[in-house]
N, C-alpha and C positions, 0 to 999 in steps of 0.2 A: 663466296659460298661454294661448298663442295657439292658436286654431283656424284652419285654412286651408281656404278653399273655392276649388277650382280646382286641377286636377292637372297643369297645364302650367307656366306661369310661377310659379304658386303654389308648386311644388316646387323647380324649378331656380333660381328667383329668391328668393322669400320664405322658404322653408324654410332655405336656405343662409344668408340674411341674419339670420334670427331666431336660429337655433342658433349660428351663427358669432359673432353679436354678444352672446351670453350671455343671451338672453331665453327660452331653452327651459325646459322641454320644449314640444313642439308636439303638438296633438291633430289626428289625421287619421282619416278613415273607412277602413274596411278596403278599400273599392273602389279606394283610391289605392295600395295596397301594391305591386301589380305595376308600376305606372308608376314608383314610387320605385326599385324594384329594377332597372329597366332603365337607370338612370343611374349608372354607376360612380363619377362624381365626387362623388356625394352619399352614398356608402357611409359616410363618416366621420360623417354626421349621423343615421344610422338609430337609433342607441342613444338618441337624444333624442326619438324619436317615441313617443307614446302612442296606441295603436290603439283605435278605437271602432267600434261596429256600423255607424253611418251618420253623416251630417253633423249631424243633429239632436242625436244623443247627444254628439258631439264639441263642438258649440256649447254644450250645456248645462253642460259641465264647464270652460268657458273664460271668462276675464275679458276677452279681446280676440279679435278676429277679423280676418283678412285675407280680403277678397273679391277674388279675381283671376279674374274670369269675363269672358265676352263682354259687350260693352256692353249688349246686349239683355237680359241676365240680371241685371245689377247692380241695376236698379230693384226687381224682385221680391225679390231677396235682401235689399236694404236694408229693404224693407217688412216682411219676415218677421222680421228681427232687431229692428227697432223695436217690433214687436208683442209679441215675447217678453219685452222688458225684461230681457234677459240681459246679454251683454257690453256694456260701456260705452265701449269703444274700438274703432273701425273703421278699417282701412286699406284704401283702395279704389284700383282701377286706373283709368287714363285710357284713352279718354274715359269720363266718368261715365255716359253713355248714348249712344245711336246718333246723336242730333241735339241741337242746343242747347236746344230747348224741353223735351225730356224730361230733359236734364241739369239744367235749372233746377228741374224738379219734384223730382228726386232730391235736389238740394241743399236745397230747402225742407223735404222730409221729414226729412232729417238734422237740420236746425236745429230744427224743431218737436219732434222726439223728444228734443232736448237730449242728443244723443250726441256724445262726443268723436270726432273723425275727422280723417283726413288723406287726401289724394289724391296719387297717384303722379306728380305733375308734377316729375320728378326732374332736369331740366337745371339747376336752381338748386343742385344738390349736386355738380356736376361741377367739375373743376379749373379750367376756363376761364371759368366763369360770373362769378366776382368781377371778373376783369379786363375782361370785356365790360361789366358794369354800370358800372365806373369809367370806361371809355372813353366810354360813352354820356353820362355826366354831364359829361364834359369837352369833348365834341365840339361841342355847341351845335346850334342849330336850322338853321344854314346848311349843315351837312354831311349826308351820306347814309351810313347803315350798310347794307352789303350782306351778307346771310347766304346762303351757298350750302350746300345739303345734297344731295349726289348719291350714289346707291348703287343697286345692283340688289337689290330686295326679295327676301326668301327665297321668297315665293310665286311671284314671276316666275321666279327662277332655277330653281326646281324644278317649275314648272307646276302648282302646287297650287290646288285649288278650296277656298278658305277664306274665312271672313267678313272676314279682314283685307284682302282685295282689293275688297270690296263697300262702296261708299259708304253705301248704305241701312242697313247693319248696323254702321256706325261704323268701317269700315275705310278704307283708301286714304290717298293722300298728304296730304289735308287733315285728315280727322278722326282718323286713327290716328297718323300721324307729325307732322303740322303742329300738332296740339294742344299738343305739347311747346313749340314756339316761341311759340304764341299765349299760353300760360300764362306763360312767362318774360317776354314783352314786356308782357303785361297787368300783371304784378307791378311792372315797371319804370315803368309809367305810360302806355303806349300805349292810345289809345281810339278813334282815328279811322282809317277805312279809305279810302284814296284809290282803290284798285281791287283786284279779286281776279279771277283767271282760272285755272280748272282745266281739265284735259284728261284723257281716258282712252280706252282701247281699246274700251269699250262704254258704254252709257248709265249703267250702275251702277258703272263703274270710274273711279277718280280716280288716275291714275298720276303726274301732274305738277300742281304748284300754284305760282302766282306771285302775290304781292300786294305792296302798298305801304301802310305804316302811318305815322301821324303822331301827335304829341303836343306840347303846349306845352313849349318849352325843350329838346326832344330832337331828335336827327337824324331825318330821314326814314328809314324802315327799309324796305328792299326784300328780300323773301324769295324765293329760288329753290329749290324742292324738287322733285327728280326721282327717282323710284323705279325708273327703267329704265336707269340709267347703269352700265356695266361698271366704270368707274374710280371708286372711292369717294373722296369729298371732303367734308369739313365745314370750312368756312372763313368767316371774318368779316373785313371790311375797312372802313375809313373812307374815304370819297371826299369831296373838297372842297379847301379851301385847304391843308390839311396831310394829304394822303392817306397811309395806312399800313395794312399788313396786321396784324390783331390776332392771328390764329392760323390755322393750316392743319393739319388733322388728317385721318386717314382716316375717322373716324366720331366721333360725339359722346362716346363712352366710350373712345376712343383705342385700343381693342383688341378683337378678337373673343372672346378668352378671357383670363382671368388666368393667372398662372404655375401656380396650383394647379388649373387646369382649370375653375374656376367662371366663371359668366357675369360679364362686366365690370360689369353693372348691380347686382351684389350690394352693392358699397360705397355707391353712392348710396341704395340701399334701406335700408341700415343707418343712414344719416344721416337719412332720412325717419322711420324707426321711432324713433330716438333722440329726434328732435324731438317726435314724438307722445307718447312715454312721459314726457318731461320736462314737458309742458304739462298741468297739473292744473286749469287755470282753466275748461276747457270751451269756451273760445273757439276760433274757427276763423279762418284767414287771410281777411281781407275781400277780398283779391284773387281768391279763388275765385269770388266773384260777378262780379268784373271780367273774369275769364277767360271765363265763359259769355257775358257781354255782348259781348266782343270777338269771340268765336267766332260768335255770332249776327250781328254786324255784317259779318263777313267773308262769311258765307254769303249774307246779304241782298244784298251787293254783287257777288257772284260772277257773272260774265256767263254762264258755261256753265250754272250751276245755275238761274239765273233764266230762261234761254232754254228749258231743259228743263221748267220749271214752267209756262211760258206756251204750250208747244207742244201 
């Protein structure tokens, strides 16, 4: 049985994915009941919920746990789970922590505790990811891959004061959204940062991020991520001797909601969970380390961040 920690995406993302994928029932604390009942699209899953007095009791009755908390809360949650020697499978949200050094410590803790785990770097489970990987292998080092991700973030559209807009808390264009692309490109083999430049409306906001990455035998990769654009666009193109557009979507998951009202990220989550359940070796993807290294390299190269540090 899975326990879920986190009453936001933990419910409308992971609860739907787990029960819909046939891995239920799910253990939840009573404190989440009202939040679950507020979401009519999740009504079909309520019968698969087992209610417990609190998170500790739910965790004690479970063999696996989803931690879908703020980045600042994931480290303490991981430490508590590791100390209990309870559930042996963890599924964690990205970013793993608020900044790369803390994420590296969380990863080390997971490895030292010999826990099976997966992290929600889920762009690899989208419909367009295999075609992108194949195009990168074929393009060669003389070409350029341009990735554009433009949208108006929910917190900007609704003027919300949330951690997701604060860079220091693991939010913003680079840490909250960009980490998806960093993970995908780290898995592909990108290691070198040519430049990185972020921008925001305040010192602790990162609304736009642009960078260029390189790797032996792969095209130069330019990322343009803007969370202040009214017109949404998620596109990839190859520039060079044989230029071509690989895809052009409104967003990475192709839709704001599925036909049955569920979040479009539910299917990639099911693929993530299936991968985690099928792996009984206890190994973790080595590119998780590479992701944190590339993330650190991006932030170390970022002109705005370095200017703020030296100010």
